[in-house]
Each structure stands twice: as C-alpha cells, then as structure tokens.
C-alpha distance (Angstrom), angle and dihedral (degrees) to the residues before:
residue distance angle dihedral
X1 . . .
X2 3.81 . .
X3 3.80 117.1 .
X4 3.80 121.4 -124.8
X5 3.84 103.8 -114.2
X6 3.83 92.3 -147.1
X7 3.81 91.9 52.3
X8 3.80 91.2 45.1
X9 3.81 91.2 53.7
X10 3.81 91.0 47.6
X11 3.82 91.2 49.0
X12 3.80 91.5 48.6
X13 3.81 90.3 51.0
X14 3.82 91.6 50.8
X15 3.79 90.8 49.5
X16 3.80 89.5 53.2
X17 3.81 88.1 53.3
X18 3.81 91.6 49.4
X19 3.82 91.7 49.0
X20 3.82 90.2 51.6
X21 3.82 91.9 48.2
X22 3.81 90.2 48.4
X23 3.80 89.4 55.6
X24 3.80 90.3 50.7
X25 3.80 90.9 48.7
X26 3.80 91.4 50.0
X27 3.80 91.3 50.1
X28 3.82 91.9 49.5
X29 3.81 92.8 45.8
X30 3.80 91.1 53.1
X31 3.80 89.0 46.5
X32 3.81 88.7 54.1
X33 3.80 90.5 46.7
X34 3.81 91.5 54.4
X35 3.81 90.2 52.9
X36 3.83 89.1 48.0
X37 3.81 89.3 54.5
X38 3.81 89.0 55.0
X39 3.81 89.7 49.5
X40 3.80 88.3 52.0
X41 3.80 91.8 53.6
X42 3.81 91.0 52.7
X43 3.80 92.4 46.9
X44 3.79 90.3 49.4
X45 3.81 91.6 51.5
X46 3.82 92.6 46.9
X47 3.79 95.3 41.2
X48 3.82 90.3 -123.3
X49 3.84 121.1 157.5
X50 3.79 112.7 -93.2
X51 3.80 97.9 -151.6
X52 3.79 116.1 55.6
X53 3.80 113.7 170.6
X54 3.81 90.8 -170.4
X55 3.82 89.1 59.4
X56 3.83 90.5 48.1
X57 3.82 89.6 51.9
X58 3.83 92.0 48.2
X59 3.81 93.0 51.0
X60 3.81 92.8 47.7
X61 3.82 92.7 47.2
X62 3.81 90.6 50.7
X63 3.80 92.1 49.0
X64 3.81 92.1 47.3
X65 3.82 90.6 50.3
X66 3.82 89.3 54.8
X67 3.81 94.1 44.9
X68 3.82 112.7 114.9
X69 3.83 96.2 176.5
X70 2.91 161.6 -165.2
X71 3.83 82.5 167.2
X72 3.81 111.1 78.6
X73 3.80 116.9 -119.4
X74 3.81 91.9 -119.5
X75 3.81 90.2 56.6
X76 3.80 91.6 45.6
X77 3.82 88.3 53.2
X78 3.83 91.8 51.5
X79 3.82 92.0 48.8
X80 3.79 94.2 48.8
X81 3.79 92.9 45.6
X82 3.82 88.6 56.9
X83 3.81 91.7 46.3
X84 3.80 91.2 51.8
X85 3.81 91.5 44.4
X86 3.82 91.4 53.1
X87 3.81 91.6 47.4
X88 3.81 91.9 47.4
X89 3.81 89.3 52.6
X90 3.82 87.3 61.7
X91 3.82 89.6 54.6
X92 3.81 94.8 43.7
X93 3.84 128.5 -37.6
X94 3.81 113.1 -115.6
X95 3.82 113.2 -124.4
X96 3.80 107.8 -142.9
X97 3.82 125.1 -176.7
X98 3.81 115.1 -144.1
X99 3.79 137.8 167.7
X100 3.80 108.2 -89.7
X101 2.90 169.1 -105.2
X102 3.81 105.4 55.4
X103 3.78 114.4 -79.0
X104 3.82 101.8 46.7
X105 3.78 123.7 135.0
X106 3.82 86.5 -120.8
X107 3.81 88.2 61.4
X108 3.81 89.3 49.2
X109 3.83 90.9 51.1
X110 3.81 90.5 49.9
X111 3.80 92.1 51.7
X112 3.81 90.7 47.7
X113 3.82 90.3 53.7
X114 3.81 103.4 35.1
X115 3.82 102.1 22.7
X116 3.78 126.5 -119.3
X117 3.83 94.2 -74.8
X118 3.83 90.9 73.1
X119 3.80 116.5 111.4
X120 3.81 102.5 -118.2
X121 3.80 119.7 -153.3
X122 3.82 110.9 -158.1
X123 3.81 116.5 -141.2
X124 3.80 130.4 -170.2
X125 3.83 95.7 -133.0
X126 3.79 143.1 5.5
X127 3.83 86.6 -103.0
X128 3.80 88.0 62.8
X129 3.82 91.8 46.3
X130 3.81 90.2 55.4
X131 3.81 91.8 45.3
X132 3.82 94.2 48.2
X133 3.80 90.8 49.8
X134 3.80 95.1 45.3
X135 3.82 92.2 46.0
X136 3.81 93.5 50.0
X137 3.80 95.8 -115.5
X138 3.80 84.2 120.7
X139 3.79 126.0 27.6
X140 3.80 91.5 -146.9
X141 3.79 137.8 17.3
X142 3.79 133.9 -157.3
X143 3.82 120.2 -147.7
X144 3.80 134.3 170.7
X145 3.80 112.9 -115.5
X146 3.80 108.3 167.9
X147 3.80 141.7 11.5
X148 3.79 124.5 -157.1
X149 3.82 91.2 -135.2
X150 3.81 105.7 36.4
X151 3.82 101.8 25.1
X152 3.79 126.8 -135.1
X153 3.79 127.1 8.6
X154 3.80 94.6 -122.2
X155 3.80 96.9 -160.9
X156 3.80 92.5 56.6
X157 3.80 91.4 51.7
X158 3.80 91.1 50.4
X159 3.80 91.5 49.9
X160 3.81 92.7 51.8
X161 3.78 89.5 59.9
X162 3.82 96.6 71.8
X163 3.80 103.3 18.4
X164 3.83 120.9 103.6
X165 3.82 91.7 -140.1
X166 3.79 123.7 103.3
X167 3.80 134.7 -157.9
X168 3.81 117.4 -100.3
X169 3.80 101.2 167.2
X170 3.77 146.6 -4.6
X171 3.79 140.5 -142.4
X172 3.80 123.1 -152.7
X173 3.79 107.7 -154.3
X174 3.80 128.8 -168.8
X175 3.81 101.9 -129.8
X176 3.80 121.1 -153.8
X177 3.78 117.7 -178.9
X178 3.81 118.6 -151.2
X179 3.80 128.7 -168.7
X180 3.81 106.9 -119.4
X181 3.81 128.3 -167.5
X182 3.81 144.5 154.7
X183 3.82 91.0 -108.9
X184 3.80 127.6 41.0
X185 3.83 96.8 -117.1
X186 3.81 141.3 87.4
X187 3.82 90.9 -139.4
X188 3.78 118.3 110.7
X189 3.81 98.7 11.2
X190 3.80 107.3 152.1
X191 3.81 101.4 168.2
X192 3.83 133.3 29.6
X193 3.79 113.4 -161.9
X194 3.79 130.5 -165.3
X195 3.78 144.2 122.5
X196 3.84 109.6 -62.7
X197 3.82 90.6 -110.8
X198 3.82 91.7 55.5
X199 3.81 92.3 47.9
X200 3.80 89.4 52.4
X201 3.80 92.5 47.0
X202 3.84 90.7 55.0
X203 3.79 100.6 37.3
X204 3.83 96.4 115.9
X205 3.81 93.7 51.6
X206 3.79 92.1 45.0
X207 3.80 91.5 48.5
X208 3.80 90.9 52.7
X209 3.82 101.4 40.9
X210 3.83 104.7 25.1
X211 3.82 104.9 24.3
X212 3.81 94.8 153.4
X213 3.79 99.0 44.4
X214 3.80 117.4 105.9
X215 3.79 113.6 -114.8
X216 3.79 107.0 -140.6
X217 3.80 122.4 -170.3
X218 3.81 116.8 -139.6
X219 3.81 133.5 175.8
X220 3.81 95.3 -93.3
X221 3.79 141.2 -4.7
X222 3.80 90.2 -110.8
X223 3.80 89.9 53.8
X224 3.81 87.4 54.2
X225 3.81 89.3 51.5
X226 3.82 90.6 49.9
X227 3.80 90.7 53.0
X228 3.83 92.5 44.5
X229 3.81 88.4 56.5
X230 3.81 88.1 61.7
X231 3.82 100.5 49.0
X232 3.83 127.4 42.3
X233 3.83 91.3 -151.8
X234 3.81 91.1 60.0
X235 3.80 128.2 83.7
X236 3.79 129.7 -175.7
X237 3.79 138.6 -153.0
X238 3.77 107.5 -133.5
X239 3.80 148.1 120.3
X240 3.79 130.0 -69.0
X241 3.80 85.1 -111.2
X242 3.82 89.6 60.8
X243 3.82 90.7 47.9
X244 3.81 90.0 56.3
X245 3.79 92.2 42.6
X246 3.83 94.6 54.7
X247 3.81 100.3 30.0
X248 3.80 96.3 -114.2
X249 3.80 132.3 152.2
X250 3.80 118.6 -115.9
X251 3.80 98.0 -128.4
X252 3.82 93.7 178.2
X253 3.80 128.2 12.5
X254 3.81 126.6 -138.1
X255 3.79 99.4 -8.2
X256 3.82 96.9 165.8
X257 3.81 112.2 129.4
X258 3.81 93.8 -125.1
X259 3.81 116.3 54.3
X260 3.81 92.6 -152.4
X261 3.80 95.8 52.6
X262 3.81 112.4 161.2
X263 3.80 133.2 174.6
X264 3.80 126.1 -158.5
X265 3.79 115.8 -140.1
X266 3.80 121.8 -164.3
X267 3.82 122.3 -142.1
X268 3.81 107.0 -141.7
X269 3.81 135.1 -173.0
X270 3.79 142.0 148.8
X271 3.83 114.6 -80.7
X272 3.80 89.8 -118.4
X273 3.81 90.1 56.5
X274 3.80 92.2 52.7
X275 3.78 129.0 -5.1
X276 3.79 123.0 -139.3
X277 3.83 107.4 -61.8
X278 3.81 115.7 -112.3
X279 3.78 119.3 -103.2
X280 3.80 112.9 -76.0
X281 3.80 99.3 -174.7
X282 3.82 92.9 -106.3
X283 3.79 105.0 61.3
X284 3.79 141.3 150.1
X285 3.80 125.9 -150.4
X286 3.82 114.6 -156.8
X287 3.79 124.0 -163.7
X288 3.79 141.6 162.6
X289 3.80 122.3 -142.6
X290 3.78 141.8 166.9
X291 3.78 128.6 -157.2
X292 3.79 133.4 -157.0
X293 3.81 112.0 -82.9
X294 3.81 97.9 -107.3
X295 3.82 135.1 119.2
X296 3.79 114.1 -77.6
X297 3.81 95.3 11.1
X298 3.82 94.6 122.3
X299 3.80 91.3 46.4
X300 3.80 89.1 53.2
X301 3.83 89.5 59.0
X302 3.79 89.9 65.7
X303 3.80 96.7 51.6
X304 3.85 97.8 76.8
X305 3.81 89.8 48.8
X306 3.80 93.9 52.1
X307 3.81 92.6 41.6
X308 3.82 92.3 54.5
X309 3.80 97.5 37.6
X310 3.80 96.9 -113.2
X311 3.81 117.5 152.3
X312 3.80 119.7 -137.7
X313 3.80 112.6 -144.3
X314 3.80 99.3 179.1
X315 3.81 137.0 21.1
X316 3.82 120.1 179.0
X317 3.79 131.9 166.5
X318 3.80 128.2 -148.1
X319 3.82 125.8 -176.4
X320 3.80 114.1 -104.7
X321 3.84 89.4 -139.5
X322 3.78 90.0 -133.1
X323 3.81 94.9 123.2
X324 3.81 89.0 -120.7
X325 3.83 98.9 96.6
X326 3.80 90.1 -106.6
X327 3.80 123.3 150.9
X328 3.77 142.2 -158.3
X329 3.79 116.3 -139.4
X330 3.79 121.6 -146.0
X331 3.79 112.0 -154.8
X332 3.81 132.7 -174.5
X333 3.79 117.1 -161.4
X334 3.81 128.7 -166.9
X335 3.80 107.6 -119.2
X336 3.81 143.2 33.4
X337 3.84 130.2 -81.6
X338 3.82 89.4 -121.0
X339 3.82 88.7 67.4
X340 3.83 110.4 91.8
X341 3.82 96.5 -132.5
X342 3.84 91.6 49.5
X343 3.82 92.0 45.8
X344 3.83 90.9 50.6
X345 3.81 92.1 49.3
X346 3.80 92.4 48.8
X347 3.81 92.6 48.9
X348 3.80 92.1 52.3
X349 3.80 91.7 43.4
X350 3.79 91.7 51.9
X351 3.80 90.5 57.1
X352 3.81 90.8 58.3
X353 3.81 97.1 50.2
X354 3.78 132.8 91.7
X355 3.82 86.9 -160.4
X356 3.81 125.5 22.7
X357 3.81 129.9 174.8
X358 3.79 130.4 162.3
X359 3.81 106.5 -141.7
X360 3.79 93.7 -167.0
X361 3.79 147.8 -62.4
X362 3.78 117.5 -124.3
X363 3.83 144.7 150.1
X364 3.80 114.0 -76.0
X365 3.82 113.1 -106.5
X366 3.79 119.3 -110.9
C-alpha cells in the first residue's frame, strides 16, 4: 500500500520532535539523579533511612495533582515510582526478599512497591523470606497475607507470631492465574502445578476442563512454571510474567474462579531498618492477641474498639498449637496508633490479653 507523502513528512517531523523531547527528558532525569546522589551522601552522613515510602507517596501525589493530561494519573504514578527507584539505587540499592523463582506474584508486588531497580533476593518459601529479612540478608521482605477468594495465607500469619519483623506497607494486587504449558493445547496434561492458594482459586475451572489431571502443590506458581517448562505432560498456574520467563504458551487466560481476585502482600522489615511509618490518613494497624480461655473473653476484645469508635476490618483465628484448644487472633484496625482514639483502644485491649503484639501500622494499599 503506497504511503501518502504528506502524511509521511508530517510523521517524520513528529518523530524528530519526540527524539528531541526524549533527549531533554534524559538530560533532566540525569540531573535529578545527580541531586539524588547528593541526598544520599547527606543521608549516609546523618544515618537517615534511604528508603522512605511516605516520601515516595508525597512526591507522587504532588505530581498527580499537577498533572493536566493526557497521561492518566495511574500511569504518571508508575513512571515516577520507577524514576525514584532508579535514583534510590544510586544512593543505595534496596535488598528485598521475595518468593521465587522469577515470575511470582510476590515479585510483581515487590516491583510495584519498590520499583524495578530494587535488588530482589529470591527465596524458596515465605519462611525463608522472613528469615532473610530478620537476619539482615535483605532489608525488606514481601509476603502474601490474604486473598479475596481463599482468605488468609495461614503460614504467613504463623510466621509473624515469633518473628521480630513488623509490617511497614502493603500492596493489593489483582491476581490473574493463567494455564501455562510447553504446547498450546489442553490435551495430554497429566499434572497441574501451583502454589496451594492458586490451585484453590482455580478449582472450579480445573474441575470442569481438567478433571483427571493431578493437582500438585509446589512452593510457588513460578516454581510450577519452571517445572512445566521441563515436562510436556505438566502444566502450571502462573502469571503472564512467568510465561515469558520460562518460554511457555498461555493455554488459557485468567482461569481463576473469581474475576476480581486480589491478594494482599505485606512489606516487612526489622524496626531498626524502618520505624513505624507516620500516619497517612488512610492507615491500618495489625496486631495479634490471645485471651484467657474463659467464657466471654473474645467478646470482651471488641468492647474497647466499640467504646473508642475504632473499626475492625479483619478478625482471624489461628490455633496456638498448645493442645489446649487455645487460639491467637489476628486483628486489623482502621487507623494509626498516633491517633488518640486508636491509642486508647489499644491500651485497653492490651490489658485484656494474655498475649499482645502489634504487627505494624501502615498506609492502606491502593
């Protein structure tokens, strides 16, 4: 098809403009990076924390407020998060422990929070993520804590109980599970592998389309994809990112049973790495408690919350494994301990508990 010479000339002129703007952008980005390096030197001399998510949020909010389009605010936020991540890497790269191998949703949550310039440390389990973060191998860790379809990630809750880390942030990620395989066909699939949560989130689809295939739990969805790349009889439930990583076909897209399937990921670190973030106006306070095994004890936990006007957004129980039918209760509250009504409720609640631990207070994920 012959090109219109007038349109071709106009297109060429616009491309020249874009090339010139790109050069200006590059110059300004490097100018910003040089200032960031100076900031890093001052922080290093003062012993100040390098990564401050509250500062990242402030910068992005200010930029979004000044945005006149046509770029959408969500795209502006993604661009600026990457810019700040790249500049922070010049000050000091953030070491972040995630569930591996490459291609997990935990990795995706980490990149969404820290940017792609973070130095990711891939772990074989959430146990290892907690250990790496507590030991200082990683400055931060990212762990799944709750899914909108299947509820809490029980292992993460159990690990919080004894770990010295606390929660400083969260990411809420829309999770779409895809069926991945060496060949682009449902025929001959003998085993479907994924993290137990993913298998549960896709059980209806699997029961309808692959009723005779074994469902095999593995440490992560990306690990399932890695194994599926080695055996044509295997399939995996994983992300598009994992499909690209391991060279697999996406045989079926978005097969999770619930279309709006989200997972909450907690950002964890030692208190000496980062203290509790200041109140943002939209915060969550997470804690774990136990009460004496007596009638009405659980009801009594709710009284200080109602009395002080504090909303409870989550209440989960986990067995204490003492053999005495005792339980730990994991509670999320709306608000921040620096707010007087939240502080009063927590103080009263603490007096009722046999065990009491604040897991963290942090801005609510988007």
